[in-house]
N, C-alpha and C positions, 0 to 999 in steps of 0.2 A: 343695346337694351333688349335684344331679341332673346327668345327662350333658348336659342341654340348656342349661346355664349357661355354655357356653364363651365366653370373651371374644373380642373382634374382632381382637386382635393375633395375630401369628404365633407368639408365645411360648406354650408350653403352660401350662395352669393348674397352679398349685401349691397343693394343698389342705393347708394347715398345720393343726396342732392348733387354733390360735385361730380360723382361718377356718371349720373344720368345726363347732366349738362354736357360734360366732356364728350360722351358717346353721341349725344344728339347733335351737337355742333358738327362733329366729324361726319355723321351720317347725312345731315342736310347739305353740307358742302359738297359731298359726293354727288348729290342729286341736283346741284346747280343753284342752290339757294344763296343769293349774295349776302343776305342779312342773317346768316345762320345763327350767330350768337344771340342776337336780339330775338329771333324767332324762338330759339330754344328756351330762353328765359321767360318769354311771355307764355309759351305753352306749358312750361313746368309750373309757373306761378298759378296759372289757371287750373292745372291738375291738382295742385295742393291747396287751392282756395286761399292764396296769400298774396301779398304784394311782392313785386320783383325784388325789392331791396332786401326782403327777408330771406331770400335764397342765399345771400352771402353771409348771413348771420347763422345759417343752419346748414352749412356745407356738409357736415358729417351726419346729418339726420337721415335715417333710412326712409325710403318711401314705403307706404303700406301697399299691399297687393292691389287694392282698389285704385290708388294713385298711379301705380305702375301700369295697370291695365288702361286707364284713361289716357295717360301720357303716350303709351304705345300706339293707341288708335289715332291720336292727334298727330303724332310724328309721321305715321304712315300716310295720312291724308296730306300733310304739308309736303312730304317728299313727292307726292303726286300733284303738287302745285296748287292745292287749294289755298286761298289767301288766309293768312293768320287771323285777320279781322273777322272773317266769316266763321272760323273755327272756334274763336272765343266769344264772338258775338258783340264785339265793340272795337272802336279805334279811338285813340286819344288825339285830340285836335285843339290847339290853343289852350292847353291846360285842362280841358274838359273831356270826359269820356262820352262817346256817342254810340248808341246802339246801331248796329248794322246787321244785315243778313243778305244771303244771296238774292240778287235782284235789285239791290240798292248800291249805288256807287260808294266806294270806300273813301273817306276823307284823306287828303294828302297834305304833307307838310308844305308843298309848294303853294297851296291855296292860302296859307297863312299870310303870304305877301299881300294878297287882296284885302284881308282883314286889317292888317297893320296900316295900310294906306287909308282905308275907310275910316278907321278910328282916328287917325291924325286929322283928317278933314272934318270929321264929326265934332271934334273938340273945339273947332272954331265957331260952332253954332250952339246957341243956348239950349234948344230943345229940337235936335235934328229929327226929321222924318226920313226914314231910310227904307228902301225897297230892295229885297233880295229875290232875284229871279232864278229859276232852276235850282231851288234850295236843296233838293235831294234829301239827305239825312237831316238837314236843318243846321248843319255845323256852322256855316257862315253867319246866318241870322242870329243863332244863339251866342256865338262868340262875340259878335258886335253888341248885342243887348247886354250880355254879362259884363262887358268891359266899358260900356258907355251907358250908365244907368239912367241918364236923362233922355235917351233916344226912344223914339216911337218907331217900332220896326214892323214892316209887313213882309211876309215871305210867301212866294208863289211856287207851286209845284204841280205839274200835270199828271204824273204817274200815280196810280192808286196806291201801290205798295210803298213808294217813297214818301208819299203824303202821310200815310199811317205811321211810318217810322219817324218822320219829322215831328209829328204830333206827340209821339211818345217821348222823344228827346226833349222837346220844349217843356213838357210836363215834368220830366225827370229833373231838369235843372231849374224848375219853378219859374219858368219864363212865359208860360202860356198866357198870363195876364198882360204881358208887355210886348209880345210878338203875335200879331194877327196872321194866322196861316190860312191861305186861300188856295183852292184847287182850280186849275185852269191853265190855259195856254198863254204864257207870258203876261201881257197887260190886260188880257180879256176879262179876268174876274174882278178887276179893280172898279170901284165906284167911279162914275163919270166925274171928271173934273178934279180928282184927287192928285195933288202934286207932291213931289218929294225933293228934299235937299240933296240926297244921294241915292243913286241906283247902282247896285252891285250885282255881279253875276259871274258864276263859273259855269258857262254853258258847254254843251258838247262842242269840242273843237278839233277832234282827231279826224283826219281825212279818211274817207271810206277805204281807200287803198292801204292806208297805214294800219288798219285794224288787224290785218293778217300778220303784221310784223311785230305786234305788241308782245311783251313777255307772256308766257303761258298762263301765269296766274291771273293776269288781266284779260287776255284774249279768250280764255276758256271759261272764265267764271264771272267776270263783272258784266253788267248790262250794257250791251252795245248801244242801246237807245240813249244812254247817258254819255256816250263817248263820240258817236258818229255825227260829225258836223257836215257831212256831205262831201262833194268832190274836192273842194279846197279847205274843208273844215270850218267854213265861216257862214254856213247857212243861217244859223240862229244868231250869230253875231251881227250879221247884216240887218236882221229884223229888229234886234234890240236897238241898234244905232238909229235905224230909220224911224222907229216909233218912240224911242226914249226921250228925245228932246221935248216932245209934247207933254211928258209927265214930269219934267224937271222944273223947279222954280228957277227964276233968273239967277245965274251964278251957281246953280247946282251942278253936281258932277256925276258923270257916268263912268263906272269902273268895270273893266272886263278882264277876266283871266283869259290868257291865250296860250297857244303853243309857241315854243321858243323861236320858231322861224316865221311867225306870222305878224310880227310887230309892225313892219313897214306897211304891209297891206292894210292892217287895221287902222294905222294912223291915216292912211289915205281915205279909208271909209269914213272916218270922222270928218276929214276935210271936205269930202264930197257931200256930206249931209248939209253943210252950209250953216249949221246952227251952233257950232262949237268953236271954242278957242283951240289953238294948236294942241294936239294931243301930247301926252307925256308917257314915256315908257319906264316901267319899274322893273328891276331885275330881282330874281329870287336869291337866296343865300348861295346857290351854286353858280351865280353869275349869269343865269339865263334870263332872257326877256320873258316876263311872266304876266305883267299887268299893263294894259294901256288904258289911260283915263283922260278925260277932257271935261272942261267946264262949259256949260251952256252960256252963250253970249247974252 
């Protein structure tokens, strides 16, 4: 789609939707983008201000000069490993769109495993009180509240920027009246004595050493403070398990997203806490250990 690809005839080039998609997919693949087709579709739909599905009903439609210019800039930045979610300003999670921006962790499909299990447990309770720690963009709290209408949800976030984004996302999905958003360090901003049926969290769990091995779009662009869990990745996990049982009702459950190699260690942390039943490990759709949870005795 570069300006230097002019054909040799006297006819001006017509860059149709299909032609731009085909060129972009090939270009992004050459630059190491593993999801080149999806990236190309999202960027082109954003450039044309349309839904992705509409691209396939408008294959032969030519792009306007303005659309080509916008697409060209987005593709150049994506080829330089800027995350697609930051380029278009949102990421879909559990059927909802969430605003994101540089400095805020991008929601990931793996985290839907956490939401699915939380919703299954919440349906056993008439009016579940649910706490989401390290809420980030607010995607977990919003997805739970949207899909469990009788739940009372509290979400906690420490970072100023993420807190502002979470607030906007809750307002966007008209959930601000059902999700209480608090700013602070884990359990610190909660009222004294408040107890919950479920506590969920997607905390930082990447080891400090692993940060340098992450894909460039993550390593160079996403906030390390939302990823770095310390030497073994479990600094925040330990705190949540150690303090969480005092915030759970009897029989309540604590659910934690983890790295795929951390399951056994986190199971042991639950056992060492002495307040939980034996922990259960949930796998994501790729078959990786993704969530460890346990009920309070």
